[in-house]
N, C-alpha and C positions, 0 to 999 in steps of 0.2 A: 551447520546443520541443514539438512534438506527436508523437503516435505515428506519424503519416505522415512527419514529418521524420526520425525515428529509422529507420523502415523504408527510407526513401530513402538515408540515409547507409550503412546496412548493405548494402543492395543494391549501391551503388556500390563498396564495399570488397570485397565477396565475389563479385560477378559474378552473383548470383542475381537472379531477377525480383522486382521490388518487390512484386507482389501475393502471391508466395509468402512473402516475408519478413514482410509484414503479417499473413498468416494465422498464421505461427509465433508472432509477438509476441502476437496476440490469443489463441491457444490457451494460451500460457504464462500470460497474465494470467487467463484463465478458470480454469485449474487452480489458480492461487494463491488466487483468490476462493473456489473450491469447497472447498479444504482449510481455509481460514480459517473458512468458514461451519460446518464440522464441528468447529471448535475446535482444529485442528492447528496446530503451529508450523512455519514455513518458514524454514530457514536456508540462505542463499546465501553460501557461503564468500567472504570478502573483500569482500562487498557489504553484507550485513546480515541481520537477523532480523526477521521479521514474527510477531507474537504477538497472541492475543486476550486481553484482560483484562476483568474484570468490575468496573465501577464500582458502588460501593454506593449504595443509595438515600439521599437526603438531603433536607433542607428548603431550598428556595431562596426568593428574594424577587422579586416582580414589581417592577421598577424604576419603573414608572409609578405604581402604586397603593401600593406598599409592603407589600402583603399577602403572607403566607407561602404558598408553593406547594410541594407535595410533588413531588420529582423521583424517578421510579422507578429501580430498578437497571437497568443496561444493559451490553451488551458493546460494547467498542470495539477497533479495530485499533491496535496500537502498532508502531513500527519503531525498531530500534536499529541504527545504522550500524556496519559492519565497520571493521577497522583501516585497510585500504587506502583505503576511501572517506574516512574521517576525515582521513588524511594528505593525500590529493589535494585535498580541499575546503579545507583550511587554506591 
């Protein structure tokens, strides 16, 4: 399912124009991205929590040559599903 499919489904259910729903969805995603880039945590009740975690630097290995390669510290987005989502997905 794509963002367009979601917008179409919401538009059908609410009677709103598809273009307006698509703009709302995009603005929501933009705000989530902006908050995560600032290091904030986003908690959507019964859906889940988006967090930024920092992965420590480590030494990896090039699988082709076998040489050791330093992997720098980096920030990654994590998601933990909420209770309602967990129950429905099961």
